[in-house]
Rosetta silent file (secondary structure, phi, psi, omega in degrees, C-alpha in Angstrom):
SEQUENCE: MMASSVDARFPILADAEHQVAEMYGLFNRLGDGLAAPSVFIVDENGRIVWRYIGAHPNDRPSAAEIFQHIP
SCORE:     score description
SCORE:     0.000 S_00000001
   1 L     0.000  150.458 -175.549   69.615   58.515  102.802 S_00000001
   2 H   -61.822  -43.431  179.989   66.723   56.859  104.536 S_00000001
   3 H   -57.606  -40.778 -176.856   64.294   57.272  101.606 S_00000001
   4 H   -72.699  -34.670 -173.409   66.606   55.439   99.176 S_00000001
   5 H   -69.196  -26.768  178.027   67.482   52.639  101.681 S_00000001
   6 L  -102.266    4.095 -179.615   63.764   51.758  102.005 S_00000001
   7 L    55.754   45.429 -176.959   62.920   52.444   98.388 S_00000001
   8 L   -78.564  138.923 -176.936   60.411   55.108   99.489 S_00000001
   9 L  -108.095   30.256  178.870   58.425   56.718   96.627 S_00000001
  10 L  -149.829  153.807  176.961   57.617   59.790   98.764 S_00000001
  11 L   -63.175  141.324  172.209   59.726   62.433  100.654 S_00000001
  12 L  -124.629  130.637  177.705   60.868   61.611  104.173 S_00000001
  13 L   -82.797  127.556  166.633   62.008   64.517  106.328 S_00000001
  14 L  -106.090  118.369 -174.693   65.185   64.475  108.468 S_00000001
  15 L  -114.361   63.061 -173.470   65.066   67.155  111.055 S_00000001
  16 L   -62.051  -28.455 -175.606   68.446   66.859  112.756 S_00000001
  17 L  -101.330   12.978 -177.905   68.229   70.542  114.140 S_00000001
  18 L    41.950   36.689  174.985   64.556   70.051  115.161 S_00000001
  19 H   -73.617  -32.449  171.185   63.363   73.091  113.506 S_00000001
  20 H   -75.421  -38.673  179.546   60.256   71.504  112.138 S_00000001
  21 H   -62.407  -30.709  175.558   59.625   69.713  115.221 S_00000001
  22 H   -74.979  -37.354  174.014   59.578   72.953  117.134 S_00000001
  23 H   -57.911  -40.952 -173.975   57.253   74.517  114.559 S_00000001
  24 L   -84.420   -6.393  179.850   54.845   71.612  114.971 S_00000001
  25 L    74.188   25.593 -176.826   55.098   71.776  118.767 S_00000001
  26 L   -94.622  -26.269 -171.898   56.726   68.395  119.013 S_00000001
  27 E   -75.337  130.199 -178.078   60.138   69.235  120.514 S_00000001
  28 L    57.840   22.149  175.687   60.417   68.578  124.211 S_00000001
  29 L   -59.819  -32.941 -173.698   56.719   67.838  124.393 S_00000001
  30 L   -97.919    3.990  172.749   57.409   64.844  126.603 S_00000001
  31 L    79.498   25.839 -177.513   59.937   66.978  128.796 S_00000001
  32 L  -117.884    6.739  178.831   62.899   64.902  127.460 S_00000001
  33 L    74.633   19.275  178.518   64.717   67.404  125.180 S_00000001
  34 L  -130.545  170.874  175.632   63.726   65.344  122.025 S_00000001
  35 E   -81.753  129.434 -178.455   61.032   65.438  119.532 S_00000001
  36 L   -58.344  148.288 -179.009   57.966   63.303  120.455 S_00000001
  37 L   -70.185  136.538 -173.321   57.626   60.327  118.126 S_00000001
  38 E  -159.091  157.460  178.572   55.139   61.284  115.381 S_00000001
  39 E  -134.618  127.870  171.201   54.015   60.604  111.958 S_00000001
  40 E  -121.948  129.809  175.249   52.423   63.106  109.637 S_00000001
  41 E  -112.128  117.958 -177.050   50.933   62.134  106.273 S_00000001
  42 E  -104.948  126.200  175.558   50.692   65.024  103.899 S_00000001
  43 L   -72.548  174.718 -174.134   48.627   64.903  100.648 S_00000001
  44 L   -70.894  -10.335  175.402   49.854   66.141   97.371 S_00000001
  45 L   -94.149    7.793  177.793   48.129   69.476   98.060 S_00000001
  46 L    79.409   18.581  174.658   50.292   69.984  101.148 S_00000001
  47 L   -97.473  136.220  173.561   47.446   69.251  103.779 S_00000001
  48 E   -73.101  121.578 -177.027   48.031   67.085  106.695 S_00000001
  49 E  -104.510  -18.690  174.099   45.444   64.269  106.223 S_00000001
  50 E  -156.296  143.607  173.110   46.545   62.137  109.259 S_00000001
  51 E  -139.148  144.827  174.651   48.780   62.560  112.155 S_00000001
  52 E  -134.152  121.106  174.805   49.917   60.469  115.141 S_00000001
  53 E  -120.356  119.132 -166.202   51.699   61.934  118.075 S_00000001
  54 L   -71.022  152.938 -176.133   53.030   59.596  120.623 S_00000001
  55 L   -89.166  -16.600  178.033   52.148   59.938  124.371 S_00000001
  56 L  -151.755  171.662 -172.148   55.586   58.455  125.466 S_00000001
  57 L   -60.376  -29.933 -173.003   58.892   57.624  123.675 S_00000001
  58 L  -101.221    9.638  174.181   57.886   54.076  122.566 S_00000001
  59 L   -80.297   98.536 -179.445   54.270   55.140  121.479 S_00000001
  60 L  -133.485  142.206 -178.955   54.334   54.589  117.744 S_00000001
  61 L   -78.266  158.903  176.385   51.821   53.568  115.251 S_00000001
  62 L   -71.661  160.246  178.415   52.387   50.225  113.323 S_00000001
  63 H   -63.043  -38.050 -178.166   53.392   50.373  109.700 S_00000001
  64 H   -66.579  -34.039  171.066   49.951   48.882  108.817 S_00000001
  65 H   -58.782  -47.250  174.075   48.369   51.699  110.623 S_00000001
  66 H   -59.871  -60.458 -177.231   50.339   54.321  108.830 S_00000001
  67 H   -56.454  -24.996  174.932   49.785   52.767  105.459 S_00000001
  68 L   -71.434  -17.095  172.752   46.089   52.530  105.784 S_00000001
  69 L  -100.465    4.548  179.844   46.013   56.339  105.969 S_00000001
  70 L   -75.520  117.546  179.492   48.132   57.022  102.926 S_00000001
  71 L   -61.432    0.000    0.000   45.830   58.530  100.275 S_00000001
């Protein structure tokens, strides 16, 4: 699993059947039949505290940018 291979201390979602991507409006957002690259940080109360949704397939935040938003 990805979480264990990177020693993550938080859950990481694998959405192979794109159910969550569809619920969040991310699937086929770019017209390519895929989920748009995105990152959601959810706090311990289940609230989204930060999100990044890419404008094109290679539009992704840096690790540093992601880590600065982790509560």
